[in-house]
C-alpha positions as semicolon CSV with decimal commas, in nm:
position;residue;x (nm);y (nm);z (nm)
1;M;-5,912;4,059;-2,961
2;V;-5,638;4,228;-2,757
3;E;-5,513;4,586;-2,761
4;G;-5,392;4,702;-3,103
5;G;-5,616;4,482;-3,310
6;V;-5,399;4,173;-3,272
7;A;-5,593;3,854;-3,210
8;K;-5,476;3,612;-2,945
9;A;-5,304;3,310;-3,097
10;D;-5,492;2,985;-3,055
11;K;-5,474;2,635;-3,197
12;T;-5,726;2,702;-3,475
13;E;-5,546;2,992;-3,641
14;F;-5,408;2,795;-3,938
15;T;-5,745;2,628;-4,000
16;E;-5,907;2,968;-3,997
17;C;-5,636;3,096;-4,230
18;W;-5,711;2,837;-4,499
19;R;-6,084;2,910;-4,470
20;T;-6,046;3,288;-4,487
21;T;-5,800;3,297;-4,777
22;W;-6,020;3,057;-4,973
23;K;-6,313;3,298;-4,936
24;T;-6,097;3,608;-4,994
25;P;-5,823;3,533;-5,252
26;Y;-5,706;3,895;-5,232
27;I;-5,556;3,823;-4,889
28;M;-5,355;3,528;-5,025
29;K;-5,239;3,736;-5,322
30;L;-5,115;4,003;-5,084
31;A;-4,933;3,754;-4,856
32;L;-4,774;3,554;-5,138
33;S;-4,668;3,865;-5,330
34;A;-4,483;4,002;-5,029
35;G;-4,366;3,651;-4,938
36;I;-4,164;3,626;-5,261
37;G;-3,904;3,817;-5,061
38;G;-3,875;3,509;-4,838
39;L;-3,846;3,289;-5,148
40;L;-3,558;3,505;-5,276
41;F;-3,389;3,489;-4,935
42;G;-3,406;3,110;-4,939
43;Y;-3,299;3,090;-5,305
44;D;-2,990;3,301;-5,239
45;T;-2,896;3,080;-4,943
46;G;-2,918;2,761;-5,148
47;V;-2,802;2,863;-5,495
48;I;-2,451;2,971;-5,406
49;S;-2,365;2,623;-5,275
50;G;-2,401;2,467;-5,620
51;A;-2,281;2,770;-5,819
52;L;-1,957;2,779;-5,622
53;L;-1,856;2,438;-5,758
54;Y;-1,857;2,573;-6,112
55;I;-1,721;2,917;-6,024
56;K;-1,408;2,738;-5,900
57;E;-1,376;2,566;-6,238
58;D;-1,391;2,898;-6,427
59;F;-1,173;3,099;-6,192
60;E;-0,854;2,922;-6,093
61;E;-0,774;3,176;-5,823
62;V;-1,106;3,107;-5,649
63;D;-1,030;2,734;-5,659
64;K;-0,689;2,785;-5,499
65;K;-0,783;3,038;-5,234
66;T;-1,033;2,930;-4,973
67;W;-1,073;3,286;-4,844
68;L;-1,207;3,392;-5,184
69;Q;-1,470;3,117;-5,171
70;E;-1,569;3,226;-4,822
71;T;-1,580;3,590;-4,932
72;I;-1,814;3,509;-5,221
73;V;-2,048;3,327;-4,982
74;S;-2,030;3,569;-4,690
75;M;-2,062;3,900;-4,875
76;A;-2,434;3,839;-4,920
77;V;-2,468;3,794;-4,543
78;A;-2,267;4,112;-4,482
79;G;-2,489;4,301;-4,728
80;A;-2,799;4,159;-4,561
81;I;-2,690;4,297;-4,222
82;F;-2,669;4,649;-4,360
83;G;-2,979;4,597;-4,574
84;A;-3,185;4,499;-4,270
85;G;-3,064;4,806;-4,079
86;I;-3,143;5,042;-4,366
87;G;-3,470;4,860;-4,426
88;G;-3,594;4,948;-4,078
89;W;-3,538;5,316;-4,143
90;M;-3,695;5,299;-4,491
91;N;-4,000;5,118;-4,356
92;D;-4,077;5,408;-4,126
93;R;-3,978;5,684;-4,367
94;F;-4,115;5,569;-4,703
95;G;-4,344;5,277;-4,622
96;R;-4,334;4,899;-4,644
97;R;-4,433;4,875;-5,010
98;V;-4,162;5,113;-5,130
99;S;-3,900;4,926;-4,926
100;I;-3,996;4,596;-5,095
101;L;-3,975;4,761;-5,439
102;V;-3,627;4,897;-5,361
103;A;-3,520;4,554;-5,236
104;D;-3,637;4,403;-5,566
105;V;-3,428;4,651;-5,764
106;L;-3,117;4,573;-5,557
107;F;-3,169;4,197;-5,587
108;F;-3,227;4,221;-5,963
109;V;-2,915;4,432;-6,017
110;G;-2,711;4,188;-5,809
111;S;-2,839;3,889;-6,005
112;I;-2,750;4,047;-6,339
113;V;-2,404;4,154;-6,219
114;M;-2,329;3,797;-6,106
115;A;-2,467;3,643;-6,426
116;V;-2,237;3,850;-6,651
117;A;-1,938;3,857;-6,414
118;M;-1,602;3,832;-6,590
119;A;-1,395;3,838;-6,268
120;Q;-1,435;3,724;-5,911
121;W;-1,467;4,081;-5,784
122;M;-1,782;4,124;-5,995
123;I;-1,934;3,815;-5,835
124;I;-1,853;3,958;-5,491
125;L;-2,006;4,292;-5,590
126;G;-2,320;4,116;-5,712
127;R;-2,342;3,921;-5,387
128;I;-2,328;4,248;-5,191
129;F;-2,616;4,392;-5,394
130;V;-2,817;4,072;-5,348
131;G;-2,739;4,081;-4,975
132;F;-2,875;4,434;-4,946
133;G;-3,193;4,324;-5,119
134;V;-3,229;4,013;-4,904
135;G;-3,175;4,209;-4,583
136;M;-3,435;4,471;-4,673
137;A;-3,686;4,209;-4,789
138;S;-3,643;3,988;-4,483
139;M;-3,699;4,293;-4,264
140;T;-3,999;4,426;-4,457
141;A;-4,195;4,131;-4,598
142;P;-4,310;3,982;-4,264
143;L;-4,395;4,333;-4,139
144;Y;-4,601;4,412;-4,449
145;I;-4,785;4,079;-4,431
146;S;-4,864;4,122;-4,061
147;E;-4,994;4,478;-4,104
148;A;-5,195;4,415;-4,421
149;S;-5,372;4,092;-4,318
150;P;-5,669;4,017;-4,092
151;A;-5,574;4,007;-3,725
152;R;-5,721;3,662;-3,656
153;I;-5,498;3,492;-3,917
154;R;-5,201;3,727;-3,901
155;G;-4,960;3,478;-3,742
156;A;-5,047;3,205;-3,989
157;L;-4,994;3,430;-4,290
158;V;-4,658;3,555;-4,158
159;S;-4,558;3,187;-4,127
160;T;-4,592;3,153;-4,505
161;N;-4,286;3,376;-4,531
162;G;-4,082;3,114;-4,341
163;L;-4,228;2,839;-4,559
164;L;-4,124;3,028;-4,871
165;I;-3,769;3,067;-4,736
166;T;-3,720;2,691;-4,706
167;G;-3,910;2,644;-5,033
168;G;-3,667;2,887;-5,198
169;Q;-3,373;2,683;-5,074
170;F;-3,524;2,365;-5,219
171;L;-3,598;2,544;-5,546
172;A;-3,235;2,665;-5,563
173;Y;-3,103;2,309;-5,541
174;L;-3,349;2,196;-5,810
175;I;-3,236;2,474;-6,043
176;N;-2,872;2,403;-5,966
177;L;-2,929;2,042;-6,067
178;A;-3,116;2,144;-6,383
179;F;-2,831;2,364;-6,508
180;T;-2,544;2,124;-6,440
181;H;-2,494;2,053;-6,811
182;A;-2,602;2,389;-6,948
183;P;-2,341;2,624;-7,098
184;G;-2,258;2,888;-6,842
185;T;-2,386;2,671;-6,552
186;W;-2,327;2,903;-6,256
187;R;-2,429;3,214;-6,455
188;W;-2,774;3,067;-6,511
189;M;-2,797;2,953;-6,151
190;L;-2,727;3,301;-6,015
191;G;-2,901;3,499;-6,288
192;V;-3,234;3,317;-6,289
193;A;-3,312;3,472;-5,949
194;G;-3,393;3,791;-6,136
195;L;-3,718;3,639;-6,266
196;P;-3,909;3,607;-5,935
197;T;-3,772;3,951;-5,846
198;L;-3,940;4,098;-6,153
199;V;-4,261;3,912;-6,068
200;Q;-4,266;4,054;-5,717
201;F;-4,187;4,404;-5,841
202;I;-4,483;4,396;-6,082
203;L;-4,719;4,246;-5,824
204;M;-4,623;4,499;-5,557
205;L;-4,705;4,783;-5,798
206;T;-5,064;4,655;-5,798
207;L;-5,090;4,618;-5,420
208;P;-5,159;4,889;-5,159
209;E;-4,942;5,022;-4,881
210;S;-4,976;4,885;-4,529
211;P;-5,292;5,029;-4,368
212;R;-5,106;5,079;-4,041
213;W;-4,835;5,289;-4,205
214;L;-5,099;5,491;-4,391
215;Y;-5,286;5,557;-4,065
216;R;-4,965;5,677;-3,902
217;Q;-4,924;5,921;-4,194
218;N;-5,279;6,050;-4,127
219;K;-5,408;5,894;-4,448
220;V;-5,712;5,753;-4,270
221;E;-5,939;5,716;-4,574
222;E;-5,676;5,519;-4,768
223;A;-5,624;5,290;-4,470
224;K;-5,999;5,242;-4,437
225;A;-6,032;5,150;-4,808
226;I;-5,772;4,875;-4,768
227;L;-5,931;4,737;-4,451
228;E;-6,264;4,713;-4,637
229;K;-6,096;4,468;-4,877
230;L;-5,957;4,258;-4,593
231;Y;-6,249;4,236;-4,350
232;P;-6,624;4,171;-4,377
233;S;-6,821;4,496;-4,379
234;D;-6,950;4,441;-4,022
235;E;-6,592;4,418;-3,887
236;V;-6,433;4,715;-4,064
237;L;-6,536;4,977;-3,808
238;E;-6,409;4,763;-3,519
239;E;-6,072;4,717;-3,691
240;I;-6,039;5,089;-3,763
241;N;-6,100;5,164;-3,397
242;A;-5,847;4,897;-3,292
243;L;-5,594;5,042;-3,537
244;R;-5,654;5,393;-3,405
245;I;-5,604;5,283;-3,043
246;S;-5,287;5,094;-3,133
247;V;-5,133;5,383;-3,331
248;E;-5,222;5,637;-3,061
249;A;-5,063;5,416;-2,795
250;E;-4,754;5,377;-3,011
251;K;-4,724;5,751;-3,062
252;A;-4,773;5,810;-2,688
253;D;-4,489;5,571;-2,612
254;E;-4,266;5,746;-2,865
255;H;-4,347;6,081;-2,708
256;A;-4,264;5,947;-2,363
257;I;-3,937;5,768;-2,448
258;G;-3,834;5,949;-2,770
259;G;-3,837;5,861;-3,136
260;S;-3,471;5,774;-3,201
261;L;-3,349;5,416;-3,234
262;M;-3,146;5,425;-2,912
263;Q;-3,437;5,573;-2,719
264;K;-3,673;5,304;-2,853
265;L;-3,426;5,032;-2,754
266;K;-3,388;5,182;-2,408
267;G;-3,765;5,193;-2,370
268;A;-3,801;4,832;-2,489
269;F;-3,541;4,702;-2,241
270;G;-3,700;4,911;-1,966
271;N;-4,027;4,722;-2,003
272;V;-4,008;4,385;-1,823
273;V;-4,264;4,211;-2,048
274;V;-4,104;4,337;-2,370
275;R;-3,755;4,262;-2,242
276;R;-3,837;3,899;-2,159
277;G;-4,004;3,851;-2,496
278;L;-3,706;4,009;-2,671
279;Y;-3,461;3,784;-2,487
280;A;-3,660;3,477;-2,582
281;G;-3,696;3,577;-2,948
282;V;-3,332;3,675;-2,995
283;T;-3,208;3,363;-2,815
284;V;-3,418;3,134;-3,036
285;Q;-3,293;3,302;-3,354
286;V;-2,927;3,301;-3,247
287;A;-2,945;2,941;-3,126
288;Q;-3,098;2,843;-3,460
289;Q;-2,790;2,980;-3,639
290;F;-2,556;2,799;-3,399
291;S;-2,716;2,470;-3,497
292;G;-2,515;2,502;-3,819
293;I;-2,803;2,469;-4,066
294;N;-2,700;2,774;-4,270
295;T;-2,343;2,650;-4,298
296;V;-2,474;2,322;-4,432
297;M;-2,699;2,503;-4,681
298;Y;-2,411;2,722;-4,805
299;Y;-2,158;2,442;-4,843
300;S;-2,366;2,123;-4,871
301;P;-2,240;2,005;-5,216
302;M;-1,878;2,068;-5,115
303;I;-1,926;1,873;-4,794
304;V;-2,075;1,584;-4,993
305;Q;-1,775;1,593;-5,230
306;F;-1,534;1,583;-4,937
307;A;-1,724;1,274;-4,825
308;G;-1,609;1,096;-5,143
309;F;-1,864;1,177;-5,416
310;A;-1,665;1,326;-5,702
311;S;-1,937;1,433;-5,946
312;N;-2,079;1,786;-5,912
313;K;-2,417;1,656;-6,026
314;T;-2,415;1,374;-5,768
315;A;-2,313;1,615;-5,493
316;M;-2,599;1,850;-5,574
317;A;-2,849;1,566;-5,607
318;L;-2,756;1,438;-5,260
319;S;-2,770;1,791;-5,120
320;L;-3,123;1,813;-5,253
321;V;-3,222;1,566;-4,979
322;T;-3,109;1,808;-4,707
323;S;-3,295;2,107;-4,853
324;G;-3,600;1,891;-4,925
325;L;-3,624;1,773;-4,565
326;N;-3,577;2,132;-4,447
327;A;-3,872;2,245;-4,660
328;L;-4,078;1,941;-4,556
329;G;-4,024;2,032;-4,191
330;S;-4,182;2,372;-4,251
331;V;-4,486;2,214;-4,418
332;V;-4,530;1,957;-4,142
333;S;-4,507;2,220;-3,869
334;M;-4,780;2,427;-4,036
335;F;-5,011;2,124;-4,047
336;F;-4,954;2,025;-3,684
337;V;-4,927;2,364;-3,515
338;D;-5,306;2,384;-3,478
339;R;-5,308;2,056;-3,290
340;Y;-5,006;2,104;-3,063
341;G;-4,951;2,480;-3,048
342;R;-4,638;2,686;-3,118
343;R;-4,453;2,629;-2,790
344;K;-4,489;2,251;-2,794
345;M;-4,390;2,232;-3,163
346;M;-4,078;2,438;-3,093
347;L;-3,983;2,218;-2,799
348;I;-4,028;1,904;-3,011
349;S;-3,816;2,060;-3,285
350;M;-3,541;2,158;-3,039
351;M;-3,531;1,805;-2,895
352;G;-3,490;1,668;-3,247
353;I;-3,209;1,913;-3,324
354;I;-3,022;1,834;-3,002
355;T;-3,058;1,457;-3,061
356;C;-2,928;1,481;-3,419
357;L;-2,636;1,707;-3,326
358;L;-2,534;1,470;-3,044
359;A;-2,553;1,173;-3,284
360;L;-2,338;1,360;-3,540
361;T;-2,086;1,448;-3,271
362;V;-2,045;1,081;-3,176
363;V;-2,019;0,969;-3,541
364;F;-1,762;1,235;-3,632
365;W;-1,560;1,165;-3,318
366;Q;-1,551;0,792;-3,398
367;A;-1,456;0,870;-3,758
368;A;-1,170;1,092;-3,646
369;I;-1,014;0,834;-3,411
370;R;-1,069;0,527;-3,630
371;S;-0,987;0,652;-3,981
372;P;-0,639;0,543;-4,106
373;Q;-0,371;0,811;-4,106
374;L;-0,230;0,927;-4,439
375;N;0,147;0,931;-4,482
376;M;0,401;0,962;-4,761
377;L;0,545;0,610;-4,721
378;E;0,214;0,449;-4,811
379;S;0,212;0,644;-5,136
380;T;0,579;0,605;-5,231
381;Q;0,539;0,226;-5,265
382;F;0,370;0,288;-5,601
383;G;0,682;0,461;-5,736
384;A;0,576;0,743;-5,967
385;N;0,230;0,729;-5,813
386;G;-0,009;0,848;-6,082
387;T;-0,302;0,860;-5,840
388;C;-0,219;1,196;-5,683
389;P;-0,130;1,498;-5,900
390;S;0,051;1,661;-5,609
391;F;0,294;1,364;-5,584
392;K;0,547;1,306;-5,866
393;S;0,798;1,056;-5,734
394;A;0,965;0,931;-5,417
395;A;1,246;1,176;-5,478
396;D;1,021;1,474;-5,414
397;A;0,829;1,318;-5,127
398;P;0,898;1,615;-4,893
399;S;0,707;1,842;-5,131
400;W;0,397;1,621;-5,135
401;N;0,102;1,829;-5,016
402;C;-0,176;1,620;-4,865
403;M;-0,413;1,915;-4,827
404;S;-0,428;1,984;-5,201
405;C;-0,514;1,619;-5,255
406;L;-0,824;1,622;-5,037
407;K;-1,054;1,664;-5,334
408;A;-1,316;1,422;-5,454
409;E;-1,155;1,380;-5,797
410;C;-0,804;1,340;-5,662
411;G;-0,604;1,022;-5,614
412;F;-0,674;0,763;-5,345
413;C;-0,958;0,977;-5,206
414;A;-1,170;0,865;-5,503
415;N;-1,044;0,512;-5,580
416;A;-1,268;0,207;-5,552
417;V;-1,115;0,079;-5,228
418;N;-1,186;0,399;-5,034
419;E;-1,533;0,440;-5,179
420;V;-1,649;0,143;-4,967
421;S;-1,490;0,288;-4,656
422;I;-1,714;0,457;-4,402
423;S;-1,462;0,612;-4,165
424;T;-1,255;0,821;-4,406
425;P;-1,547;0,990;-4,589
426;L;-1,702;1,072;-4,250
427;H;-1,368;1,211;-4,140
428;F;-1,369;1,445;-4,439
429;L;-1,734;1,530;-4,367
430;A;-1,642;1,618;-4,009
431;H;-1,387;1,869;-4,139
């Protein structure tokens, strides 16, 4: 045990986690209930990729304007940025549990608005609401789990939040595939997210506040009652003392450096140990985004269609492979982290990412230089050319627009000859 009641991470933490939660199901209920926020985060990331295919069919303007498609996707991210910022303040002011409940309300409202949307602006508005909820939940859920779980298995339980994020992405693709032939397709895809939100809201009403937050509010007896549910009776007193020392040290730091956000940031960067850890953590998270995985998750079915697969259902089925492997990677890492440790697992993961990105770079580069160029003369030899709706006859060849023809269902991009080609679909995939 180190200062603050946080146990040192070792290679047996996940094994201990399974053993402890099996003996005390209350701990797993607490972690999974809060972790639904991670599931919703992952679901929102994955569901829009399939829903966008059908939104374009219902709203012609969205189909014609790429910026509208990007706005629909990105508004949730924009909302999440503000939601995470507000969530930090709400966590300190009103508590972790209340913040999760508010996030559920925002996510539920956003889901309903999107499900009944009669115009693209309503979808965008719904995405903003969902983004706020996702941002608050992603900020609060790991914090709540870490503060309301036994110190010796804290890291392992927080990891379940990450597992639920990738699981939510996989679930989103499954639901997208299930509703491909249902009336209202994208409305069901976006609206069904309200169900797990309701489940989390109800569960959180039955769960307590974080004992750490309660202790900071001088509600010592309430904090003690929660700790008695989490720890064996012979460990409760030790944990209360550790919590007291940690909170007192935190308050002393706040008194020394100030309680405002800017003062806390200045104090954090002024501490060499904290600063190095912060640099490492931020760099890992930013580098993870630059790997492009979120872009793939947001646009995976569209990328598959540009690669030559015309059917929406086929595109989503193939995209399911990507999200499935993403979720599988989370499961595998949890099983092997006890054997190899966090640092080694991360290094192995980074080597795999670098290798795959280098391989993709080579493949896309080869596809770009070897794929045959498209030109109007090759199309005019067919006269009226019924294969491309943007081309009417040789007389209007100057008005032929190749860019509007780069769709899976359009012209030579989908004919049998090009379906057996490797270079051209990879060229479209590279774009």
